[in-house]
Backbone bond lengths (Angstrom), bond angles and torsions (degrees), N, CA, C in turn:
res aa  C-N    CA-C-N  psi(-1)  N-CA   C-N-CA  omega(-1)  CA-C   N-CA-C  phi
1 M - - - 1.455 - - 1.532 107.83 -
2 S 1.305 115.64 131.37 1.460 119.18 -179.12 1.527 111.03 -73.79
3 T 1.318 114.61 159.11 1.469 120.29 178.76 1.517 110.68 -61.88
4 D 1.344 116.52 -40.43 1.468 120.01 179.06 1.522 111.29 -62.27
5 N 1.326 116.35 -41.08 1.465 120.57 -179.82 1.526 110.49 -66.53
6 K 1.332 116.58 -41.82 1.464 120.77 178.93 1.527 110.41 -63.25
7 L 1.333 115.90 -42.90 1.461 120.25 178.34 1.529 110.99 -62.27
8 A 1.324 116.54 -43.41 1.472 120.58 178.85 1.529 110.66 -60.91
9 Q 1.325 116.51 -39.42 1.469 120.13 178.54 1.526 111.12 -65.94
10 L 1.322 116.26 -40.68 1.464 119.74 179.36 1.531 111.14 -65.99
11 I 1.313 116.69 -40.96 1.465 120.54 178.21 1.525 109.98 -64.26
12 D 1.327 116.89 -42.21 1.462 120.34 178.30 1.527 110.57 -62.38
13 K 1.325 116.69 -42.25 1.469 120.85 178.99 1.527 110.27 -62.35
14 R 1.331 116.41 -41.36 1.462 120.62 179.18 1.523 110.92 -63.58
15 R 1.331 116.95 -42.42 1.469 120.59 178.35 1.522 111.28 -65.07
16 E 1.341 116.15 -38.41 1.469 119.84 177.80 1.531 110.30 -61.80
17 L 1.329 115.99 -45.94 1.466 120.12 179.77 1.528 111.51 -66.08
18 A 1.336 116.84 -37.84 1.467 120.46 178.18 1.525 110.46 -63.98
19 A 1.330 116.95 -38.76 1.463 120.44 177.79 1.527 110.67 -65.68
20 K 1.334 116.67 -40.51 1.465 120.09 178.17 1.526 110.61 -65.10
21 L 1.329 116.84 -42.62 1.459 121.08 178.47 1.529 110.45 -61.64
22 A 1.324 116.92 -41.83 1.462 120.44 177.53 1.527 110.32 -62.08
23 G 1.331 116.72 -35.10 1.460 120.25 176.36 1.522 112.12 -63.47
24 V 1.328 115.92 -40.65 1.467 120.38 176.76 1.528 109.57 -66.29
25 D 1.339 116.79 -42.84 1.466 120.53 176.86 1.527 110.60 -58.71
26 L 1.322 116.38 -39.06 1.469 121.17 178.17 1.524 110.65 -62.53
27 E 1.327 116.85 -45.15 1.463 120.43 179.11 1.527 111.50 -61.71
28 I 1.330 115.96 -41.79 1.469 120.04 178.92 1.524 110.08 -63.34
29 A 1.323 116.15 -46.72 1.469 120.27 -179.28 1.522 110.81 -61.01
30 M 1.329 116.65 -40.57 1.468 119.61 179.27 1.524 110.40 -65.80
31 A 1.335 116.79 -40.02 1.463 120.23 179.40 1.525 111.26 -63.96
32 L 1.332 115.48 -31.94 1.466 120.38 178.90 1.528 112.89 -86.68
33 G 1.323 115.87 -9.70 1.459 119.88 -178.23 1.530 112.77 75.04
34 D 1.311 117.14 23.48 1.468 122.59 -178.83 1.531 109.56 -93.32
35 R 1.316 115.77 93.76 1.465 120.83 -175.60 1.527 112.76 -64.87
36 D 1.327 117.37 -37.90 1.465 120.39 -179.41 1.528 111.09 -65.16
37 A 1.312 116.27 -45.58 1.464 120.12 178.76 1.528 110.55 -65.69
38 A 1.322 116.64 -37.25 1.463 120.51 178.29 1.528 110.22 -63.27
39 R 1.303 116.70 -42.54 1.471 121.10 179.16 1.535 110.40 -64.15
40 R 1.327 117.01 -43.45 1.468 120.42 178.97 1.532 110.58 -62.64
41 A 1.319 116.63 -42.51 1.464 120.64 179.88 1.528 110.35 -65.53
42 M 1.323 116.29 -40.67 1.458 120.00 178.31 1.530 111.01 -63.64
43 D 1.316 115.92 -42.51 1.467 120.91 178.62 1.533 110.80 -63.27
44 E 1.322 116.58 -40.89 1.470 120.62 178.91 1.522 110.70 -65.70
45 Q 1.317 116.21 -43.18 1.459 119.94 179.33 1.530 110.35 -61.72
46 K 1.310 116.28 -43.55 1.463 121.04 178.98 1.529 110.70 -64.07
47 A 1.317 117.35 -42.54 1.471 121.10 -179.62 1.530 111.00 -62.15
48 Q 1.321 117.24 -43.43 1.461 120.52 179.88 1.529 110.95 -65.63
49 T 1.316 116.47 -41.25 1.463 120.97 179.62 1.520 110.60 -64.92
50 L 1.315 117.06 -44.12 1.467 120.61 179.07 1.527 111.28 -65.50
51 A 1.323 117.23 -36.99 1.468 120.33 177.67 1.524 110.41 -63.84
52 R 1.323 117.01 -41.33 1.472 120.68 177.69 1.518 110.74 -63.06
53 Q 1.320 116.40 -46.07 1.462 120.06 -179.88 1.529 111.29 -63.29
54 G 1.326 116.44 -41.43 1.458 120.69 179.75 1.516 112.19 -63.53
55 A 1.317 116.58 -42.47 1.462 120.74 179.56 1.525 110.83 -65.73
56 K 1.321 116.77 -41.41 1.459 120.13 178.84 1.519 111.12 -65.73
57 F 1.323 117.74 -39.41 1.453 121.14 177.99 1.526 110.38 -65.88
58 A 1.332 116.94 -43.07 1.463 120.45 179.72 1.536 110.31 -62.13
59 A 1.321 116.92 -40.80 1.460 120.49 178.84 1.529 110.33 -65.82
60 W 1.306 116.57 -41.72 1.469 120.54 178.41 1.526 110.06 -63.51
61 E 1.320 116.12 -45.81 1.461 120.85 -179.01 1.523 111.29 -62.23
62 A 1.320 117.27 -39.46 1.463 121.31 179.73 1.537 111.61 -66.77
63 S 1.328 116.80 -27.22 1.466 120.11 -178.39 1.527 112.77 -85.90
64 H 1.314 117.44 -6.03 1.486 119.59 -178.58 1.498 112.24 -112.40
């Protein structure tokens, strides 16, 4: 496995965990009734998910 591939996998794993953490933050904010924090957590979760999808698409596109 190349160093670049390993790094890409680690970055993807980090983004996956960040999205999961944002999901937990969202649940906490909802339980507290904090709409602003819930919105921020939702936005963060969406950003991490979109970054993962974008990176995977770019890698796929580069291989074709």
